[in-house]
RODO-2510 file (C-alpha; in nm, 4 decimals, decimal comma):
residues 487
     n   res          X          Y          Z
     1     m    -3,2930     3,9059     2,5491
     2     r    -3,3556     4,1101     2,2354
     3     i    -3,0458     4,0714     1,9746
     4     v    -2,9978     4,1944     1,6250
     5     v    -2,8165     3,9552     1,3844
     6     i    -2,6529     4,1566     1,1023
     7     g    -2,5948     3,9235     0,8191
     8     t    -2,8220     3,6612     0,6827
     9     g    -2,5527     3,4033     0,5142
    10     y    -2,4565     3,1034     0,6425
    11     v    -2,3114     3,1988     0,9876
    12     g    -2,5942     3,4539     1,0309
    13     l    -2,8758     3,2502     0,9438
    14     v    -2,7580     2,9841     1,1608
    15     t    -2,6629     3,2056     1,4472
    16     g    -3,0043     3,3916     1,4400
    17     a    -3,2378     3,0825     1,4202
    18     c    -3,0271     2,9077     1,6640
    19     l    -3,0316     3,1801     1,9502
    20     a    -3,4146     3,1977     1,8510
    21     e    -3,4449     2,8525     1,9799
    22     l    -3,2649     2,9275     2,2984
    23     g    -3,5244     3,1628     2,3823
    24     h    -3,3898     3,4754     2,2762
    25     d    -3,5989     3,7570     2,0588
    26     i    -3,4013     3,7635     1,7233
    27     t    -3,4017     3,9950     1,4372
    28     c    -3,2206     3,8896     1,1496
    29     y    -3,1081     4,1945     0,9424
    30     d    -2,9624     4,2272     0,5708
    31     t    -2,9042     4,5211     0,3481
    32     d    -3,0335     4,2799     0,0639
    33     a    -3,4097     4,3547     0,0632
    34     g    -3,4661     4,0438    -0,1710
    35     k    -3,3183     3,8088     0,0365
    36     i    -3,5071     3,9096     0,3225
    37     a    -3,8425     3,8851     0,1576
    38     r    -3,7548     3,5238     0,0437
    39     l    -3,6612     3,4441     0,4228
    40     q    -3,9947     3,6226     0,4884
    41     r    -4,1820     3,3517     0,2651
    42     g    -3,9576     3,0692     0,3948
    43     e    -3,7073     3,0420     0,1086
    44     m    -3,3698     2,9488     0,2487
    45     p    -3,0751     3,0959     0,0618
    46     i    -2,8444     2,8092     0,1357
    47     f    -2,9011     2,4462     0,2160
    48     e    -2,8074     2,3207     0,5764
    49     p    -2,9859     1,9738     0,6970
    50     g    -3,2514     2,1012     0,9511
    51     l    -3,2100     2,4671     0,9004
    52     e    -3,5474     2,5241     0,6920
    53     e    -3,7277     2,3644     0,9618
    54     l    -3,5825     2,5377     1,2254
    55     v    -3,6284     2,8747     1,1018
    56     k    -4,0135     2,8387     0,9973
    57     s    -4,0543     2,6883     1,3610
    58     e    -3,8858     3,0104     1,5340
    59     v    -4,0788     3,2361     1,3042
    60     a    -4,4016     3,0755     1,4017
    61     a    -4,3178     3,0804     1,7666
    62     g    -4,2713     3,4362     1,7160
    63     r    -3,9068     3,4660     1,8474
    64     l    -3,7154     3,5001     1,4790
    65     s    -3,8002     3,7870     1,2284
    66     f    -3,6463     3,9346     0,9424
    67     a    -3,5917     4,2641     0,8365
    68     s    -3,4264     4,5122     0,5718
    69     g    -3,4085     4,8861     0,5413
    70     a    -3,3471     5,0797     0,8603
    71     l    -3,1466     4,8912     1,1120
    72     p    -3,3837     4,8075     1,3985
    73     l    -3,1602     4,9045     1,6966
    74     d    -3,4415     5,0183     1,9793
    75     r    -3,3813     5,0907     2,3261
    76     r    -3,5112     4,7017     2,3688
    77     v    -3,2008     4,5605     2,1913
    78     r    -2,9171     4,4537     2,3951
    79     a    -2,6630     4,2854     2,1652
    80     v    -2,5656     4,3138     1,8145
    81     f    -2,4372     3,9929     1,6418
    82     v    -2,2024     4,0911     1,3248
    83     a    -2,2019     3,8059     1,0701
    84     v    -2,1200     3,9638     0,7644
    85     g    -1,8738     3,8332     0,4800
    86     t    -1,4806     3,8545     0,4789
    87     p    -1,3870     3,7504     0,1535
    88     p    -1,0338     3,7417     0,0210
    89     s    -0,8997     4,0642    -0,0947
    90     a    -0,8127     4,0842    -0,4674
    91     i    -0,4772     4,2538    -0,3813
    92     d    -0,3151     4,0327    -0,1331
    93     h    -0,5532     3,7684    -0,0152
    94     s    -0,6183     3,9445     0,3028
    95     a    -0,9533     3,9238     0,4796
    96     d    -1,1813     4,1981     0,3067
    97     l    -1,3228     4,3993     0,6077
    98     s    -1,5121     4,6487     0,4458
    99     a    -1,8378     4,4930     0,4980
   100     v    -1,7411     4,4856     0,8759
   101     h    -1,6495     4,8606     0,8949
   102     a    -1,9561     4,9507     0,7091
   103     v    -2,1351     4,7804     0,9774
   104     a    -1,9757     4,9299     1,2617
   105     e    -2,0696     5,2553     1,1138
   106     a    -2,4364     5,1761     1,0905
   107     i    -2,4422     5,0665     1,4215
   108     g    -2,3102     5,3845     1,5537
   109     r    -2,5378     5,5956     1,3564
   110     a    -2,8302     5,3704     1,4492
   111     a    -2,7544     5,2970     1,8210
   112     v    -2,9813     5,4609     2,0983
   113     r    -2,8400     5,2873     2,3858
   114     p    -2,5174     5,1039     2,5042
   115     l    -2,4641     4,8098     2,3268
   116     a    -2,2362     4,4938     2,2904
   117     v    -2,1224     4,4563     1,9477
   118     i    -2,0321     4,0752     1,9095
   119     v    -1,8088     4,0290     1,6260
   120     k    -1,8980     3,6479     1,4687
   121     s    -1,7383     3,7179     1,1417
   122     t    -1,3785     3,5767     1,0850
   123     v    -1,1853     3,8474     1,1120
   124     p    -0,7690     3,9109     1,1750
   125     v    -0,6167     4,0221     1,4922
   126     g    -0,6943     4,3754     1,5542
   127     t    -1,0170     4,4204     1,3823
   128     g    -1,1891     4,4407     1,7010
   129     e    -0,9943     4,7587     1,8122
   130     a    -1,0952     4,8981     1,4682
   131     v    -1,4470     4,8262     1,5245
   132     e    -1,4091     5,0144     1,8571
   133     r    -1,2431     5,3174     1,7316
   134     i    -1,5479     5,3158     1,4353
   135     l    -1,7934     5,3172     1,6685
   136     r    -1,6498     5,5599     1,9008
   137     d    -1,5487     5,8008     1,6073
   138     v    -1,9292     5,7944     1,5053
   139     r    -2,1019     5,7801     1,8162
   140     p    -1,8710     5,9157     2,1236
   141     g    -2,1613     5,9757     2,3271
   142     i    -2,2558     5,5859     2,3633
   143     a    -2,0533     5,3163     2,5351
   144     f    -1,9754     5,0179     2,3212
   145     d    -1,8622     4,6831     2,4323
   146     v    -1,6912     4,5223     2,1148
   147     v    -1,6557     4,1139     2,1598
   148     s    -1,4894     3,8483     1,9437
   149     n    -1,7231     3,5672     1,9760
   150     p    -1,5694     3,3497     1,6789
   151     e    -1,7898     3,0901     1,5150
   152     f    -1,6947     2,7238     1,4857
   153     l    -1,9796     2,5889     1,2552
   154     r    -1,9331     2,3196     1,0240
   155     e    -2,0932     2,3076     0,6974
   156     g    -2,3607     2,0333     0,7193
   157     s    -2,3563     2,0144     1,0818
   158     a    -2,3814     2,3543     1,1848
   159     l    -2,6957     2,3090     1,3953
   160     a    -2,5368     2,0248     1,6044
   161     d    -2,2335     2,2586     1,6161
   162     f    -2,4386     2,5222     1,7651
   163     r    -2,6175     2,3312     2,0132
   164     a    -2,3234     2,1249     2,1731
   165     p    -2,0371     2,2953     2,0936
   166     d    -1,6695     2,2161     2,1792
   167     r    -1,6262     2,5301     2,3325
   168     i    -1,7737     2,9045     2,3156
   169     v    -1,5218     3,1478     2,2921
   170     v    -1,5345     3,4805     2,4297
   171     g    -1,2999     3,7509     2,3732
   172     t    -1,3309     4,0753     2,5879
   173     s    -1,1681     4,1937     2,9117
   174     a    -1,5117     4,4033     2,9832
   175     k    -1,6675     4,2349     3,2888
   176     p    -2,0325     4,3777     3,1872
   177     a    -2,0047     4,2053     2,8316
   178     r    -1,8596     3,8970     2,9874
   179     r    -2,1876     3,8660     3,2066
   180     l    -2,4093     3,9475     2,8943
   181     l    -2,2217     3,6603     2,6455
   182     a    -2,2719     3,4327     2,9857
   183     d    -2,6552     3,5137     2,9992
   184     i    -2,6956     3,4787     2,6217
   185     y    -2,5003     3,1125     2,6110
   186     r    -2,6536     3,0227     2,9512
   187     p    -2,8949     2,7372     2,8118
   188     l    -2,5489     2,5881     2,6386
   189     t    -2,3487     2,6137     2,9304
   190     e    -2,6255     2,4873     3,1588
   191     r    -2,5897     2,1516     2,9355
   192     g    -2,2162     2,1698     2,9685
   193     a    -2,0760     2,3620     2,7218
   194     p    -1,7137     2,5072     2,7942
   195     l    -1,7565     2,8901     2,8101
   196     v    -1,3692     3,0577     2,7443
   197     f    -1,3378     3,3981     2,8160
   198     t    -1,0076     3,5469     2,6395
   199     e    -0,8540     3,8848     2,5525
   200     r    -1,0274     3,9974     2,2196
   201     a    -0,7160     3,9308     2,0136
   202     s    -0,6540     3,5907     2,1435
   203     a    -1,0065     3,5038     2,0577
   204     e    -0,9376     3,6549     1,7030
   205     m    -0,6525     3,4450     1,6771
   206     i    -0,8110     3,1117     1,7846
   207     k    -1,0414     3,0877     1,4934
   208     y    -0,7655     3,1365     1,2429
   209     a    -0,5009     2,9015     1,4191
   210     a    -0,7919     2,6122     1,4702
   211     n    -0,8761     2,6438     1,0861
   212     a    -0,5083     2,6836     0,9780
   213     f    -0,4172     2,3691     1,1984
   214     l    -0,6882     2,1460     1,0723
   215     a    -0,6166     2,2442     0,6892
   216     a    -0,2564     2,1354     0,7837
   217     k    -0,3974     1,8021     0,9082
   218     i    -0,5675     1,7574     0,5719
   219     a    -0,2650     1,8342     0,3602
   220     f    -0,0502     1,6004     0,6064
   221     i    -0,2865     1,2744     0,5468
   222     n    -0,3010     1,3443     0,1688
   223     e     0,0862     1,3737     0,1377
   224     i     0,1127     1,0442     0,3230
   225     a    -0,1542     0,9062     0,1164
   226     d     0,0729     0,9606    -0,1810
   227     l     0,3664     0,7820     0,0038
   228     c     0,1629     0,4975     0,1078
   229     e     0,1079     0,4210    -0,2878
   230     a     0,4440     0,4345    -0,3313
   231     a     0,5681     0,2228    -0,0513
   232     d     0,2731    -0,0075    -0,0907
   233     a     0,1176     0,0797     0,2319
   234     d    -0,2899     0,1450     0,2925
   235     v    -0,3604     0,5026     0,3994
   236     e    -0,7045     0,3734     0,5388
   237     e    -0,4975     0,1677     0,8225
   238     v    -0,2391     0,4452     0,8482
   239     s    -0,5295     0,6975     0,9371
   240     l    -0,7081     0,4500     1,1810
   241     g    -0,3500     0,3862     1,3620
   242     m    -0,2836     0,7328     1,3995
   243     g    -0,6312     0,8566     1,5078
   244     l    -0,6532     0,6310     1,7636
   245     d    -0,3817     0,8004     1,9507
   246     r    -0,5698     1,0393     2,1581
   247     r    -0,3026     1,3501     2,1017
   248     i    -0,4050     1,3262     1,7442
   249     g    -0,7434     1,1928     1,7102
   250     a    -0,9394     1,0451     1,3950
   251     a    -1,0847     1,3843     1,2571
   252     f    -0,9557     1,5238     0,9327
   253     l    -0,7577     1,2374     0,8986
   254     r    -0,9582     1,1091     0,5722
   255     p    -0,7300     1,1298     0,2503
   256     g    -0,9050     1,3164    -0,0229
   257     p    -0,8691     1,5693    -0,3548
   258     g    -0,7816     1,8524    -0,1186
   259     y    -0,9727     2,0879     0,1248
   260     g    -1,2049     2,3348    -0,0161
   261     g    -1,5346     2,5399     0,1178
   262     s    -1,5582     2,8973     0,2500
   263     c    -1,3124     2,8770     0,5706
   264     f    -1,0068     2,7058     0,4972
   265     p    -0,8737     2,8274     0,1843
   266     k    -0,9457     3,1953     0,2715
   267     d    -0,8737     3,1465     0,6423
   268     t    -0,5103     3,0245     0,5617
   269     e    -0,4566     3,2838     0,3150
   270     a    -0,5907     3,5582     0,5165
   271     l    -0,3525     3,4274     0,8124
   272     l    -0,0518     3,4339     0,6017
   273     a    -0,1194     3,7754     0,4875
   274     a    -0,1933     3,8853     0,8834
   275     a     0,1544     3,7211     0,9602
   276     q     0,3187     3,9157     0,6646
   277     g     0,2062     4,2413     0,8198
   278     h     0,3448     4,1669     1,1553
   279     g     0,6787     4,0519     0,9901
   280     v     0,6208     3,6931     1,0877
   281     q     0,6800     3,4131     0,8598
   282     l     0,4561     3,1069     0,9058
   283     r     0,6344     2,8209     0,6903
   284     l     0,4134     2,5349     0,7606
   285     v     0,0823     2,7367     0,6840
   286     e     0,2553     2,8383     0,3601
   287     s     0,3447     2,4938     0,2767
   288     t    -0,0173     2,3755     0,3549
   289     v    -0,1827     2,6288     0,1153
   290     a     0,0966     2,5037    -0,1594
   291     a     0,0369     2,1448    -0,0903
   292     n    -0,3625     2,1705    -0,1105
   293     e    -0,3146     2,3778    -0,4565
   294     g    -0,0938     2,0876    -0,6160
   295     r    -0,3257     1,8404    -0,4425
   296     k    -0,5982     1,9624    -0,6823
   297     r    -0,4111     1,9781    -0,9585
   298     a    -0,2460     1,6471    -0,9072
   299     m    -0,6135     1,4740    -0,9103
   300     g    -0,6971     1,6029    -1,2499
   301     r    -0,4158     1,4345    -1,3761
   302     r    -0,4607     1,1086    -1,1807
   303     v    -0,8145     1,0638    -1,3275
   304     i    -0,6798     1,1110    -1,7025
   305     r    -0,3997     0,8476    -1,6052
   306     a    -0,6831     0,6193    -1,5003
   307     l    -0,8791     0,6758    -1,8016
   308     g    -0,5438     0,6272    -2,0364
   309     e    -0,7264     0,8514    -2,2694
   310     a    -0,9520     1,1152    -2,1734
   311     h    -1,0518     1,2757    -2,5210
   312     g    -1,4263     1,2309    -2,6236
   313     r    -1,4614     1,0111    -2,3226
   314     t    -1,7985     1,0677    -2,1126
   315     i    -1,7345     1,0864    -1,7202
   316     a    -1,9867     1,0371    -1,4912
   317     v    -1,9086     1,2972    -1,1862
   318     l    -2,0705     1,1929    -0,8521
   319     g    -2,0666     1,5132    -0,6829
   320     v    -1,9412     1,8611    -0,7030
   321     t    -1,9810     2,0216    -0,3567
   322     f    -1,6683     2,0832    -0,1377
   323     k    -1,7931     1,8137     0,1239
   324     a    -2,1234     1,6423     0,1750
   325     g    -2,4169     1,8043     0,3641
   326     t    -2,3964     2,1554     0,1889
   327     d    -2,4740     2,3207    -0,1627
   328     d    -2,1236     2,5148    -0,1125
   329     m    -1,8948     2,5039    -0,4020
   330     r    -1,6505     2,7648    -0,3002
   331     q    -1,3005     2,6733    -0,3930
   332     a    -1,4524     2,3194    -0,4244
   333     p    -1,1462     2,0741    -0,5521
   334     s    -1,3900     1,9586    -0,8139
   335     l    -1,3555     2,2632    -1,0012
   336     p    -0,9575     2,2691    -1,1057
   337     i    -1,0173     1,8748    -1,1296
   338     l    -1,2902     1,8928    -1,3896
   339     a    -1,1282     2,2003    -1,5458
   340     a    -0,8362     1,9730    -1,6228
   341     l    -1,0876     1,6803    -1,7533
   342     r    -1,2341     1,9484    -1,9785
   343     a    -0,9012     2,0499    -2,1004
   344     a    -0,8185     1,7108    -2,1993
   345     g    -1,1246     1,6512    -2,4056
   346     a    -1,3481     1,4799    -2,2068
   347     r    -1,7239     1,5160    -2,1932
   348     l    -1,8427     1,5713    -1,8321
   349     r    -2,2263     1,4441    -1,6882
   350     i    -2,2717     1,5753    -1,3070
   351     f    -2,5138     1,4708    -1,0430
   352     d    -2,4983     1,6126    -0,6812
   353     p    -2,7699     1,5699    -0,4480
   354     e    -2,7520     1,9521    -0,3413
   355     g    -2,5098     2,1380    -0,5313
   356     m    -2,7075     2,1416    -0,8989
   357     a    -2,7985     2,4912    -0,9098
   358     h    -2,4332     2,6430    -0,8039
   359     a    -2,2783     2,4034    -1,0511
   360     r    -2,5026     2,4850    -1,3616
   361     s    -2,3545     2,8470    -1,3272
   362     l    -2,0208     2,7477    -1,2589
   363     l    -1,9598     2,4501    -1,4958
   364     p    -2,2414     2,5449    -1,7994
   365     e    -2,0682     2,3068    -2,0342
   366     a    -2,1210     2,0080    -1,8376
   367     d    -2,4729     1,7780    -1,8636
   368     y    -2,6616     1,7354    -1,5604
   369     t    -2,8905     1,4449    -1,4329
   370     r    -3,1482     1,3631    -1,1807
   371     s    -2,9902     1,0762    -1,0131
   372     a    -2,6822     0,9011    -0,9759
   373     y    -2,7891     0,5940    -1,2084
   374     e    -2,8622     0,8438    -1,4666
   375     c    -2,5461     0,9920    -1,4562
   376     l    -2,3695     0,6765    -1,4737
   377     d    -2,5872     0,5375    -1,7576
   378     g    -2,3493     0,4950    -2,0570
   379     a    -2,0638     0,6444    -1,8976
   380     d    -1,7061     0,5692    -2,0030
   381     a    -1,6015     0,6081    -1,6378
   382     a    -1,7250     0,7034    -1,3035
   383     l    -1,5708     0,9781    -1,1045
   384     l    -1,6549     1,0204    -0,6993
   385     l    -1,5809     1,3542    -0,5961
   386     t    -1,8196     1,4352    -0,2912
   387     d    -1,8711     1,1921     0,0123
   388     w    -2,2547     1,2035    -0,0139
   389     p    -2,3823     0,9022     0,1783
   390     e    -2,6063     0,7828    -0,1243
   391     f    -2,3049     0,7087    -0,3096
   392     a    -2,1969     0,4662    -0,0579
   393     a    -2,5206     0,2970    -0,1071
   394     l    -2,4925     0,2636    -0,4805
   395     d    -2,5788    -0,0868    -0,6331
   396     l    -2,2562    -0,1503    -0,8015
   397     a    -2,3804    -0,4679    -1,0303
   398     r    -2,6446    -0,1988    -1,1745
   399     v    -2,3646     0,0272    -1,2092
   400     k    -2,1430    -0,1903    -1,4008
   401     a    -2,4632    -0,2708    -1,6110
   402     s    -2,5456     0,0520    -1,7296
   403     m    -2,1675     0,1877    -1,7815
   404     r    -2,0124     0,1572    -2,0989
   405     g    -1,6619     0,1690    -1,9551
   406     d    -1,5154     0,0071    -1,6388
   407     v    -1,2968     0,2802    -1,4821
   408     f    -1,4563     0,3890    -1,1366
   409     v    -1,2361     0,6531    -0,9734
   410     d    -1,3152     0,6978    -0,5853
   411     l    -1,1268     1,0386    -0,4781
   412     r    -1,3023     1,0061    -0,1349
   413     n    -1,2276     0,6195    -0,0746
   414     m    -1,5872     0,5531     0,0112
   415     l    -1,6518     0,2522    -0,1693
   416     s    -1,4465    -0,0759    -0,1061
   417     p    -1,2147    -0,1828    -0,3869
   418     e    -1,3022    -0,5436    -0,3335
   419     r    -1,6836    -0,4669    -0,3833
   420     l    -1,5987    -0,2413    -0,6933
   421     r    -1,3783    -0,5395    -0,8223
   422     a    -1,6276    -0,8281    -0,7715
   423     a    -1,8978    -0,6132    -0,9706
   424     g    -1,6400    -0,5745    -1,2795
   425     l    -1,5016    -0,2550    -1,2471
   426     r    -1,1646    -0,1385    -1,2113
   427     a    -1,1078     0,0612    -0,8911
   428     f    -0,8998     0,3720    -0,8511
   429     g    -0,8594     0,5447    -0,5141
   430     i    -0,6347     0,7122    -0,2923
   431     g    -0,3352     0,5993    -0,0742
   432     r    -0,3701     0,2029    -0,1913
   433     r    -0,1456     0,0548    -0,4616
   434     e    -0,3777    -0,2058    -0,5624
   435     k    -0,6628     0,0515    -0,6192
   436     l    -0,4280     0,2604    -0,8301
   437     a    -0,3102    -0,0372    -1,0475
   438     m     0,0686     0,0738    -0,9807
   439     p     0,3677    -0,1283    -1,0591
   440     a     0,4899    -0,3145    -0,7556
   441     p     0,7936    -0,1602    -0,5857
   442     l     1,1123    -0,2834    -0,7430
   443     p     1,2894    -0,5325    -0,4869
   444     v     1,5919    -0,3652    -0,3184
   445     p     1,8703    -0,6192    -0,3079
   446     l     2,0373    -0,6572     0,0559
   447     p     2,3891    -0,7597     0,1258
   448     p     2,4631    -1,0930     0,2064
   449     v     2,4930    -1,1556     0,5720
   450     p     2,8367    -1,2516     0,6750
   451     a     2,8883    -1,5886     0,8511
   452     v     2,9835    -1,5447     1,2410
   453     r     3,2929    -1,7585     1,3275
   454     p     3,2464    -1,9060     1,6820
   455     s     3,5511    -1,6944     1,8147
   456     e     3,3928    -1,3495     1,7299
   457     a     3,0421    -1,4584     1,9034
   458     m     2,9180    -1,2333     2,1573
   459     p     2,9828    -1,4010     2,4980
   460     a     2,6848    -1,4516     2,7300
   461     l     2,6262    -1,1786     2,9925
   462     s     2,6582    -1,2518     3,3745
   463     p     2,4478    -1,0624     3,5935
   464     a     2,7670    -0,8647     3,7313
   465     d     2,7834    -0,7362     3,3721
   466     l     2,4519    -0,5590     3,3995
   467     p     2,3843    -0,2128     3,5328
   468     p     2,2430    -0,1889     3,8965
   469     l     1,8886    -0,1506     3,8834
   470     e     1,9145     0,1810     4,0550
   471     l     2,1222     0,3134     3,7582
   472     v     1,8433     0,1814     3,5184
   473     a     1,5685     0,3465     3,7110
   474     a     1,7703     0,6825     3,6831
   475     a     1,8268     0,6405     3,3424
   476     k     1,4435     0,5937     3,2654
   477     a     1,3625     0,8919     3,4653
   478     a     1,6231     1,1015     3,3143
   479     k     1,4580     1,0160     2,9777
   480     t     1,1027     1,0932     3,0522
   481     g     0,9421     1,4287     2,9320
   482     l     0,7542     1,6681     3,1233
   483     n     0,4444     1,4980     2,9846
   484     g     0,5137     1,1847     3,1324
   485     h     0,6117     1,0037     2,8167
   486     a     0,9690     0,8619     2,7466
   487     t     1,1683     1,1111     2,4922
***
């Protein structure tokens, strides 16, 4: 099927390349002619594992091309994917839909036949209706089916997420559009990918609700980590015990410096703005956003506390992207943490396997190195901020020998505190008291237990004193909830 994908950012480029891999004839379009020229030369605007190889392979196979200028909507095109950005509005943090609306107008002007307009961009409920209205006003003589088809791609594993999705959500009540989307994704559904048809508004809501829930899960385990430190528990053990419960799951139960990136911060704020517009208060999402912002600020104070004195100290920063597997630094927790360290007078030396270019533009006052060991050489302290796998493989004896100081702050709990201490380093992590060198909790005195005189002892129960078995069974049945678990 001939398809045009509008937007060559993270979602658009991954979607276009993966649709081409499914056998479709794809043109990725962007108004940025310079970006298109770089893509035509094989230069990727983003880092995503495996993406460059896939793009080059599909271009060579003739299934993927790039275009700018006039929108290439000829009579062979049956579907248009909209994958443009929806950044936060500077006014109220709602999603800025100006790019989506502009694309709708452009499609309306360029269309020469009925089309399915498939919105991949993350948009609030009601956006599909607005796009449909724009198309109808611009081109009343052509029928358009506007579909919500939200993306669920994780940076760092986007290709795997597209190829083996947990679900494919298609929001439309139009039967022709449903059949068309089923055809587009047939290679995936034949391999077992669930195809979920919903109303358009429900599909728009699913994306925001899913991201808000995952953000809340991260904020929750970070707060539990703080309680573990105060109560002398181990958050890694708590996370394991929780995650083995199938109702909860282990994903997103890793404590850290807070969530960041292009999705969770933006989407939680946009969801709150949408709820406010409908007169609804989302207290849990409000608390999630507030907890995450507080978390980032607290991590800066935590590092300064571990150092004792930050002024004039050189800190080796390992990783600055918001997560491993990407070069994305949008809303990265590293930014407020490192700003706090700079304000305290620390000197920053940074290494990140993929994020150096973005880091230099956002943190120009820092020094940059070509490897983790070069970064650590002569440093007073090490600060591990991003969970890149290569940091887990560091030779800690070599690390200790190269550093001037011995403080190692691990905000991802990547490295065993026992290994760090065995190498002669002072380990500071998250959610474990011994890693934070915190004082032990004060013993709570318990009141003495009075002795029980023989005359006050409970008499032994006889079978006649016990309730009939029928009553016990009835009581258990009455306490069983609808889900089959005791309430």
